[in-house]
Structure formats: C-alpha cells, structure tokens
VOPAGU-2260 file (C-alpha; in pm, 1 decimal, decimal comma):
REM VOPAGU-2260
SITE   aa  ch    i         X         Y         Z
SITE  UNK   A    0   -1322,4    2552,2    3038,4
SITE  UNK   A    1   -1390,9    2533,1    2663,8
SITE  UNK   A    2   -1086,3    2469,4    2447,9
SITE  UNK   A    3   -1067,4    2628,4    2104,4
SITE  UNK   A    4   -1043,2    2286,7    1943,4
SITE  UNK   A    5   -1383,5    2195,1    2089,9
SITE  UNK   A    6   -1553,9    2429,3    1844,6
SITE  UNK   A    7   -1412,2    2260,4    1536,1
SITE  UNK   A    8   -1650,2    1958,4    1526,5
SITE  UNK   A    9   -1940,4    2205,9    1533,5
SITE  UNK   A   10   -1832,5    2363,8    1203,0
SITE  UNK   A   11   -1997,6    2087,2    1002,1
SITE  UNK   A   12   -2336,4    2178,6    1149,1
SITE  UNK   A   13   -2320,8    2540,2    1031,7
SITE  UNK   A   14   -2489,7    2660,2     714,7
SITE  UNK   A   15   -2313,4    2966,1     578,0
SITE  UNK   A   16   -2449,6    3183,3     297,4
SITE  UNK   A   17   -2173,2    3355,6     102,0
SITE  UNK   A   18   -2298,0    3655,1     -94,4
SITE  UNK   A   19   -2074,4    3860,1    -317,4
SITE  UNK   A   20   -1849,1    3899,0    -616,6
SITE  UNK   A   21   -1784,1    3557,2    -764,0
SITE  UNK   A   22   -1443,8    3561,0    -932,2
SITE  UNK   A   23   -1267,2    3281,8   -1120,2
SITE  UNK   A   24    -891,2    3253,4   -1078,6
SITE  UNK   A   25    -762,8    3118,5   -1409,4
SITE  UNK   A   26    -411,6    2979,1   -1444,9
SITE  UNK   A   27    -245,1    2918,5   -1781,4
SITE  UNK   A   28      82,1    2730,5   -1738,4
SITE  UNK   A   29     363,9    2703,3   -1990,9
SITE  UNK   A   30     715,1    2568,0   -2037,4
SITE  UNK   A   31     965,5    2836,9   -2148,7
SITE  UNK   A   32    1106,0    2754,7   -2493,2
SITE  UNK   A   33    1283,4    3053,8   -2645,1
SITE  UNK   A   34    1263,8    3428,6   -2702,9
SITE  UNK   A   35    1017,4    3543,2   -2962,9
SITE  UNK   A   36    1140,3    3706,6   -3285,6
SITE  UNK   A   37     830,3    3927,6   -3280,2
SITE  UNK   A   38     906,6    4099,4   -2948,3
SITE  UNK   A   39    1147,2    4062,7   -2652,8
SITE  UNK   A   40     921,1    3813,2   -2476,4
SITE  UNK   A   41     932,6    3446,2   -2386,1
SITE  UNK   A   42     748,7    3187,6   -2591,7
SITE  UNK   A   43     578,3    2934,3   -2366,4
SITE  UNK   A   44     468,8    2587,8   -2468,9
SITE  UNK   A   45     126,6    2538,4   -2309,5
SITE  UNK   A   46     136,0    2262,2   -2046,9
SITE  UNK   A   47    -167,8    2320,2   -1829,6
SITE  UNK   A   48    -479,7    2518,0   -1749,3
SITE  UNK   A   49    -704,9    2534,9   -1445,2
SITE  UNK   A   50    -988,9    2738,9   -1298,9
SITE  UNK   A   51    -997,2    2788,4    -921,1
SITE  UNK   A   52   -1236,1    2984,1    -697,6
SITE  UNK   A   53   -1145,3    3344,8    -624,7
SITE  UNK   A   54   -1313,8    3645,1    -465,6
SITE  UNK   A   55   -1633,4    3543,5    -288,8
SITE  UNK   A   56   -1595,8    3186,6    -409,1
SITE  UNK   A   57   -1259,3    3162,4    -232,3
SITE  UNK   A   58   -1422,1    3265,4      95,6
SITE  UNK   A   59   -1682,7    2996,3      27,1
SITE  UNK   A   60   -1410,7    2743,0     -55,8
SITE  UNK   A   61   -1246,6    2814,0     279,9
SITE  UNK   A   62   -1577,3    2759,1     462,4
SITE  UNK   A   63   -1623,7    2428,2     280,1
SITE  UNK   A   64   -1263,4    2317,6     351,7
SITE  UNK   A   65   -1329,0    2373,9     723,0
SITE  UNK   A   66   -1638,8    2154,4     703,0
SITE  UNK   A   67   -1911,4    2418,7     680,5
SITE  UNK   A   68   -2217,3    2384,1     458,6
SITE  UNK   A   69   -2203,5    2652,4     189,7
SITE  UNK   A   70   -2479,3    2834,2       5,9
SITE  UNK   A   71   -2369,2    3077,7    -266,8
SITE  UNK   A   72   -2545,1    3388,8    -395,4
SITE  UNK   A   73   -2391,3    3599,6    -668,8
SITE  UNK   A   74   -2365,8    3656,4   -1042,2
SITE  UNK   A   75   -2176,3    3473,8   -1315,7
SITE  UNK   A   76   -2171,8    3507,7   -1692,9
SITE  UNK   A   77   -2307,6    3274,5   -1959,0
SITE  UNK   A   78   -1961,4    3155,3   -2056,1
SITE  UNK   A   79   -1702,7    2877,4   -2032,6
SITE  UNK   A   80   -1528,7    3026,0   -1728,8
SITE  UNK   A   81   -1858,4    3047,6   -1540,5
SITE  UNK   A   82   -1939,7    2686,7   -1625,7
SITE  UNK   A   83   -1599,1    2563,5   -1508,0
SITE  UNK   A   84   -1623,7    2764,4   -1185,9
SITE  UNK   A   85   -1970,9    2629,7   -1104,8
SITE  UNK   A   86   -1853,3    2277,2   -1183,6
SITE  UNK   A   87   -1570,1    2315,3    -932,2
SITE  UNK   A   88   -1805,8    2452,3    -665,3
SITE  UNK   A   89   -2061,6    2176,1    -725,2
SITE  UNK   A   90   -1795,8    1907,8    -690,5
SITE  UNK   A   91   -1686,8    2068,5    -361,7
SITE  UNK   A   92   -2039,7    2015,9    -229,9
SITE  UNK   A   93   -2152,8    2379,0    -230,3
SITE  UNK   A   94   -2508,2    2481,8    -315,5
SITE  UNK   A   95   -2490,4    2693,8    -631,8
SITE  UNK   A   96   -2860,2    2755,7    -702,8
SITE  UNK   A   97   -2811,7    3116,9    -597,5
SITE  UNK   A   98   -2553,6    3190,0    -867,4
SITE  UNK   A   99   -2757,1    3394,8   -1115,2
SITE  UNK   A  100   -2649,6    3385,5   -1480,1
SITE  UNK   A  101   -2633,3    3727,7   -1644,3
SITE  UNK   A  102   -2564,8    3693,6   -2017,8
SITE  UNK   A  103   -2494,7    4066,7   -2042,8
SITE  UNK   A  104   -2179,0    4053,1   -1830,2
SITE  UNK   A  105   -1895,9    3799,0   -1836,6
SITE  UNK   A  106   -1789,1    3595,9   -1536,3
SITE  UNK   A  107   -1527,6    3796,1   -1348,4
SITE  UNK   A  108   -1192,3    3631,2   -1412,3
SITE  UNK   A  109    -830,2    3698,6   -1318,2
SITE  UNK   A  110    -602,4    3516,2   -1562,2
SITE  UNK   A  111    -245,4    3447,4   -1456,0
SITE  UNK   A  112      21,0    3327,3   -1700,8
SITE  UNK   A  113     272,4    3106,7   -1519,9
SITE  UNK   A  114     605,3    2984,0   -1657,7
SITE  UNK   A  115     832,2    2711,2   -1530,3
SITE  UNK   A  116     977,1    2365,7   -1589,6
SITE  UNK   A  117     840,5    2044,2   -1448,5
SITE  UNK   A  118    1070,9    2045,5   -1145,3
SITE  UNK   A  119    1076,9    2420,6   -1077,9
SITE  UNK   A  120     848,3    2664,9    -899,4
SITE  UNK   A  121     617,3    2830,1   -1152,0
SITE  UNK   A  122     667,5    3206,2   -1182,2
SITE  UNK   A  123     382,2    3442,4   -1261,0
SITE  UNK   A  124     467,0    3638,4   -1576,4
SITE  UNK   A  125     158,4    3856,2   -1610,7
SITE  UNK   A  126    -200,7    3883,4   -1488,8
SITE  UNK   A  127    -496,3    3989,8   -1703,2
SITE  UNK   A  128    -821,0    4088,1   -1529,4
SITE  UNK   A  129   -1157,9    4071,2   -1703,3
SITE  UNK   A  130   -1397,9    4240,9   -1465,1
SITE  UNK   A  131   -1717,5    4445,2   -1486,8
SITE  UNK   A  132   -1755,2    4682,6   -1196,0
SITE  UNK   A  133   -2082,1    4853,7   -1281,2
SITE  UNK   A  134   -2383,2    4760,9   -1067,9
SITE  UNK   A  135   -2585,6    4454,7   -1155,3
SITE  UNK   A  136   -2918,3    4522,1   -1328,6
SITE  UNK   A  137   -3247,7    4559,9   -1142,5
SITE  UNK   A  138   -3362,1    4226,9   -1288,8
SITE  UNK   A  139   -3058,5    4036,7   -1162,1
SITE  UNK   A  140   -3078,0    4222,4    -831,7
SITE  UNK   A  141   -3437,0    4102,7    -789,6
SITE  UNK   A  142   -3348,2    3739,6    -867,9
SITE  UNK   A  143   -3061,2    3750,4    -620,8
SITE  UNK   A  144   -3273,8    3893,9    -341,0
SITE  UNK   A  145   -3555,1    3647,4    -409,4
SITE  UNK   A  146   -3315,1    3355,1    -361,3
SITE  UNK   A  147   -3175,9    3502,9     -38,8
SITE  UNK   A  148   -3525,8    3562,6      98,8
SITE  UNK   A  149   -3616,9    3200,3      22,0
SITE  UNK   A  150   -3326,5    3046,9     212,6
SITE  UNK   A  151   -3264,8    3297,2     494,1
SITE  UNK   A  152   -3443,2    3080,0     749,7
SITE  UNK   A  153   -3221,2    2780,0     666,7
SITE  UNK   A  154   -2881,5    2938,6     721,1
SITE  UNK   A  155   -2687,9    3030,2    1036,7
SITE  UNK   A  156   -2463,8    3311,2     915,7
SITE  UNK   A  157   -2390,8    3528,9     614,0
SITE  UNK   A  158   -2055,3    3631,5     469,6
SITE  UNK   A  159   -2071,8    3943,8     253,4
SITE  UNK   A  160   -1764,6    3931,1      27,5
SITE  UNK   A  161   -1728,3    4261,8    -155,4
SITE  UNK   A  162   -1454,1    4291,2    -419,4
SITE  UNK   A  163   -1609,7    4596,1    -586,9
SITE  UNK   A  164   -1756,4    4415,2    -887,9
SITE  UNK   A  165   -2110,0    4549,5    -868,1
SITE  UNK   A  166   -2310,9    4289,7    -672,2
SITE  UNK   A  167   -2351,1    4502,6    -360,5
SITE  UNK   A  168   -2587,6    4770,2    -478,9
SITE  UNK   A  169   -2739,8    4993,8    -211,4
SITE  UNK   A  170   -3058,5    4788,5    -224,7
SITE  UNK   A  171   -2879,7    4453,1    -194,6
SITE  UNK   A  172   -2676,0    4571,9     104,6
SITE  UNK   A  173   -2971,4    4717,6     287,6
SITE  UNK   A  174   -3209,4    4429,6     216,3
SITE  UNK   A  175   -2963,1    4151,0     301,7
SITE  UNK   A  176   -2853,9    4309,3     629,8
SITE  UNK   A  177   -3214,5    4384,8     729,3
SITE  UNK   A  178   -3317,1    4026,4     650,4
SITE  UNK   A  179   -3028,3    3892,1     856,2
SITE  UNK   A  180   -3112,0    4110,2    1155,4
SITE  UNK   A  181   -3482,3    4028,1    1137,4
SITE  UNK   A  182   -3393,3    3657,8    1142,3
SITE  UNK   A  183   -3113,2    3682,9    1402,7
SITE  UNK   A  184   -2839,2    3573,9    1160,7
SITE  UNK   A  185   -2471,0    3659,4    1193,2
SITE  UNK   A  186   -2339,5    3899,3     926,9
SITE  UNK   A  187   -1964,6    3912,5     858,7
SITE  UNK   A  188   -1834,9    4165,8     606,5
SITE  UNK   A  189   -1515,2    4169,8     402,0
SITE  UNK   A  190   -1523,5    4480,0     180,3
SITE  UNK   A  191   -1217,4    4585,6     -14,9
SITE  UNK   A  192   -1325,4    4936,9    -113,6
SITE  UNK   A  193   -1656,5    5030,3      48,4
SITE  UNK   A  194   -1657,1    4918,1     410,8
SITE  UNK   A  195   -1824,3    5231,5     548,4
SITE  UNK   A  196   -2147,0    5153,9     361,2
SITE  UNK   A  197   -2216,5    4826,4     545,5
SITE  UNK   A  198   -2418,3    4932,5     851,3
SITE  UNK   A  199   -2580,9    4734,2    1136,2
SITE  UNK   A  200   -2372,8    4419,7    1091,2
SITE  UNK   A  201   -2227,4    4166,5    1333,6
SITE  UNK   A  202   -1861,3    4209,0    1242,6
SITE  UNK   A  203   -1622,9    4321,0     968,4
SITE  UNK   A  204   -1266,0    4206,7     902,8
SITE  UNK   A  205   -1072,4    4490,0     733,3
SITE  UNK   A  206    -697,1    4462,2     693,1
SITE  UNK   A  207    -463,0    4748,9     777,1
SITE  UNK   A  208    -486,5    4918,3     437,6
SITE  UNK   A  209    -865,8    4889,8     422,6
SITE  UNK   A  210    -897,6    5023,9     776,4
SITE  UNK   A  211    -673,7    5322,4     701,5
SITE  UNK   A  212    -882,3    5405,9     396,4
SITE  UNK   A  213   -1206,7    5377,8     594,4
SITE  UNK   A  214   -1097,9    5599,2     885,3
SITE  UNK   A  215    -873,3    5842,7     699,8
SITE  UNK   A  216    -558,5    5816,5     912,0
SITE  UNK   A  217    -261,9    5574,7     935,7
SITE  UNK   A  218    -249,4    5282,5    1176,6
SITE  UNK   A  219     103,5    5372,6    1278,2
SITE  UNK   A  220      71,0    5334,0    1654,8
SITE  UNK   A  221    -119,0    5122,1    1908,5
SITE  UNK   A  222    -325,8    5428,2    1995,4
SITE  UNK   A  223    -426,8    5488,0    1633,0
SITE  UNK   A  224    -517,6    5121,2    1589,2
SITE  UNK   A  225    -739,7    5144,8    1895,7
SITE  UNK   A  226    -890,0    5471,6    1775,3
SITE  UNK   A  227    -960,7    5327,9    1428,9
SITE  UNK   A  228   -1123,6    5008,8    1555,2
SITE  UNK   A  229   -1355,3    5193,1    1791,0
SITE  UNK   A  230   -1437,8    5454,6    1526,3
SITE  UNK   A  231   -1533,8    5190,9    1267,5
SITE  UNK   A  232   -1735,2    4989,4    1517,5
SITE  UNK   A  233   -1935,0    5299,2    1604,4
SITE  UNK   A  234   -1980,2    5422,5    1246,7
SITE  UNK   A  235   -2096,4    5083,6    1120,5
SITE  UNK   A  236   -2304,9    5017,4    1432,9
SITE  UNK   A  237   -2151,6    4670,4    1438,3
SITE  UNK   A  238   -2133,2    4427,4    1728,8
SITE  UNK   A  239   -1760,4    4396,2    1670,5
SITE  UNK   A  240   -1470,6    4496,2    1445,9
SITE  UNK   A  241   -1172,6    4271,9    1371,3
SITE  UNK   A  242    -873,5    4457,8    1226,6
SITE  UNK   A  243    -608,6    4230,4    1075,0
SITE  UNK   A  244    -257,3    4374,9    1092,5
SITE  UNK   A  245     -35,9    4131,9     902,2
SITE  UNK   A  246     281,5    4070,1    1100,5
SITE  UNK   A  247     135,4    4260,1    1395,3
SITE  UNK   A  248    -146,2    4008,0    1439,5
SITE  UNK   A  249    -512,5    4096,5    1491,0
SITE  UNK   A  250    -711,8    4320,5    1720,7
SITE  UNK   A  251   -1080,2    4285,8    1797,6
SITE  UNK   A  252   -1315,5    4552,2    1930,6
SITE  UNK   A  253   -1641,1    4423,0    2077,8
SITE  UNK   A  254   -1875,1    4442,0    2372,7
SITE  UNK   A  255   -1637,0    4196,2    2541,4
SITE  UNK   A  256   -1367,1    4465,7    2521,9
SITE  UNK   A  257   -1052,7    4511,9    2314,9
SITE  UNK   A  258    -819,6    4217,2    2264,3
SITE  UNK   A  259    -507,8    4155,9    2056,6
SITE  UNK   A  260    -331,4    3840,5    1939,9
SITE  UNK   A  261      12,6    3825,0    1776,8
SITE  UNK   A  262      35,9    3675,8    1427,6
SITE  UNK   A  263      46,8    3297,4    1422,1
SITE  UNK   A  264     360,8    3154,2    1256,4
SITE  UNK   A  265     441,0    3484,9    1086,6
SITE  UNK   A  266     810,3    3397,2    1060,7
SITE  UNK   A  267     713,5    3117,1     821,0
SITE  UNK   A  268     506,1    3328,1     580,6
SITE  UNK   A  269     530,1    3214,6     218,4
SITE  UNK   A  270     228,6    3377,8      50,8
SITE  UNK   A  271     -44,3    3600,2     201,2
SITE  UNK   A  272    -271,4    3572,6    -104,9
SITE  UNK   A  273    -629,6    3497,5       0,8
SITE  UNK   A  274    -553,5    3502,2     373,7
SITE  UNK   A  275    -840,1    3745,2     432,6
SITE  UNK   A  276   -1085,9    3490,5     292,7
SITE  UNK   A  277    -949,1    3230,9     533,6
SITE  UNK   A  278    -989,0    3471,6     825,2
SITE  UNK   A  279   -1353,2    3554,0     756,3
SITE  UNK   A  280   -1439,6    3188,2     688,8
SITE  UNK   A  281   -1292,7    3063,7    1018,1
SITE  UNK   A  282   -1431,3    3360,9    1209,2
SITE  UNK   A  283   -1785,0    3316,3    1078,7
SITE  UNK   A  284   -1789,4    2941,3    1140,2
SITE  UNK   A  285   -1659,9    3000,0    1493,7
SITE  UNK   A  286   -1925,9    3260,9    1574,0
SITE  UNK   A  287   -2197,7    3038,2    1425,8
SITE  UNK   A  288   -2067,4    2761,7    1655,0
SITE  UNK   A  289   -2127,1    2996,0    1954,1
SITE  UNK   A  290   -1764,9    3090,8    2014,6
SITE  UNK   A  291   -1711,0    3423,1    2188,9
SITE  UNK   A  292   -1564,1    3707,6    1983,4
SITE  UNK   A  293   -1211,6    3669,1    2124,1
SITE  UNK   A  294   -1222,5    3291,9    2077,0
SITE  UNK   A  295   -1336,1    3337,9    1716,5
SITE  UNK   A  296   -1049,4    3580,3    1656,9
SITE  UNK   A  297    -797,6    3331,1    1795,4
SITE  UNK   A  298    -933,9    3052,6    1574,0
SITE  UNK   A  299    -920,6    3270,8    1262,2
SITE  UNK   A  300    -566,6    3379,6    1351,9
SITE  UNK   A  301    -451,6    3017,5    1371,3
SITE  UNK   A  302    -621,2    2944,5    1037,2
SITE  UNK   A  303    -446,8    3242,3     875,3
SITE  UNK   A  304    -115,0    3127,8    1019,8
SITE  UNK   A  305    -153,9    2798,7     834,0
SITE  UNK   A  306    -269,4    2934,4     498,3
SITE  UNK   A  307      10,3    3193,2     463,2
SITE  UNK   A  308     262,2    2906,8     461,5
SITE  UNK   A  309     103,5    2774,6     141,3
SITE  UNK   A  310     156,6    2891,9    -214,7
SITE  UNK   A  311    -116,0    3087,8    -391,8
SITE  UNK   A  312    -482,6    3103,2    -297,0
SITE  UNK   A  313    -512,0    2814,2     -51,5
SITE  UNK   A  314    -743,8    2675,2     215,0
SITE  UNK   A  315    -714,9    2522,9     561,8
SITE  UNK   A  316    -888,7    2210,4     688,7
SITE  UNK   A  317    -995,5    2111,1    1039,6
SITE  UNK   A  318    -721,3    1850,8    1076,3
SITE  UNK   A  319    -451,6    2113,9    1018,2
SITE  UNK   A  320    -625,3    2352,9    1254,9
SITE  UNK   A  321    -662,2    2087,4    1524,5
SITE  UNK   A  322    -291,0    2006,3    1508,2
SITE  UNK   A  323    -185,3    2370,3    1542,0
SITE  UNK   A  324    -432,8    2464,9    1816,3
SITE  UNK   A  325    -373,2    2171,1    2048,4
SITE  UNK   A  326    -521,0    2230,3    2394,5
SITE  UNK   A  327    -529,4    2611,1    2368,9
SITE  UNK   A  328    -821,1    2775,7    2549,0
C-alpha cells in the first residue's frame, strides 16, 4: 500500500506552470520613537525593508519550497518593485521568462507598515494596496499566450491563481484551459472572485467564503457543504472540487466519491495568511505525482496544518511534511 510520504520524492520531478496575478508583498519596518506633532500618529524610525512573493508568486513559492520546478506566466510593471520581485524568484530557482513587463501598469504591490522593537513581535500598523484590476491589453495578452503555448508540452500541471487583477481575461482563461486539456495537463484553479468562469478544469480549491459566493447559499450544515461541492463540480465540469473549510477541515468531491478530512493541527493555528496558496501547491504537486484525489487532499491538508503555525505568508518544505505525515497511508 502506498504511503503518503512516498509521493514526496516525486515532487522534484514535476514541472508546474503558475499563471496568474503576480503580486509583491512589501514590508516596511520601523522602530516606534514618539507621537507626531503633526497628527496623532506614531513616528517610526525606518529599520528594514523587504519584498516577498504574494498572490500567484506565493503559490509558486510554495511549489518551489516543496521541491517542484516552477515556470511563471504573468504580468509585472517596469518598476523597482517588479525588479526586486523577479530577483527574488530568480534566486529561488524559478523560471521567470513568462513574466511579461507592461510599462503601462505598475507591479501589483501590497505594502505593509510594521512597527516593533528588536526583541518584540512586529505589529502591522496599516496596509496600502497599489493594484490595477482592469484587464491586461490585447498586446500583453498575446505575449502571455505565446509563452504558454511554447512551453505547454514541457510542463506537467498548471496552477491558475486568480486574485482579480486583470490577467485572466475571457480569452486567456479559455485558451489556457483548452491548451491544457488538449495536452492532457492537470489544471488547478484558485480564484478569489470569479470561480464560476473557469470551466472544464481538473480541480478548484475554493475556501468557505468563496464557495458560498459561487453557489449563493451558506455552508452552514454538512448537507449544504455536500450540495455546494456537487453543484460547483457540475457547473464547472471539473474532475473534482476541493472545498477548504478552515477549522472544519476539507472536503473533496470527485469521481472517487466524497471524502472529508479534519483540519490538521488546527488547535495550533497562528496565522492563516497564504494557506490557500500552500493548499493548491501541495495538491497540484501530489496530483502531478499520480496521487489519487483523496491522497492529494490529505497531503495538502497536512501542508496547510504546518503553514498556519507560522507567522505571515509562509511556505512548507518536504522535510517538515515528511515529519508530520510519518507512515500515514
């Protein structure tokens, strides 16, 4: 009998294309000094600054942390933030040739101002988002699709990471999914606002809130969860649907049937930020490694159980996953 841990060494053989909204998470860190005389606000002495991957790049970062080979396709601006983000991704070993520079729109960035002393936990004071949500231009759309068409035969699976920032035009969605199906590639979708428009995919991973929005009724009972999962699977014509339910665990709906797992280590939750990116990364790598749907769900559940114990947008590696899984089948 195959143990879950047996799939982990296969992750490094999988080539995963991550398409979507590439967002930079910017952190500006300061030491509190005094109250300002200009307004009732703190004055911070700047002590640090960093750019980390967010949005689609966080999903990609999770794939890379688990050992997968990452190809990226998306749009960034001709700016400092875009340069720093690409530099980070390059150093992490990801292939960034598919990140198209669009000088007409800035790199999407979420800037967080953090305050705290050297020996204290930094507290987020405010967040400023700089995002363009209108659709990418026809020219950029064409460049993006050309890159995807060129590499489709090389990759094993595609993650479509939709944060509503304009990359997934109707044409991009339709063309990418058609290409994947024509080439027998796995398609895994994480869409924050527009899940119903992704048809004929392998699997999607909506959380409770996203599922409720997509089906139009609350997931307030086991029967409604079942009804919602089956409804979405049918409407999207997907092979499977994985609904993540926070403290209630996960439930998968597939040709193998309906299966539920309780949340892993939920009593030790510290921060759920970015957990959805961890779920879709582990799930996609598992499916590409020929795990069954229920096995892939279990692996992604263990991965999520690790990442929620970490502060901020974090990743999981195979060593951590191996330790938690043990000899589970």
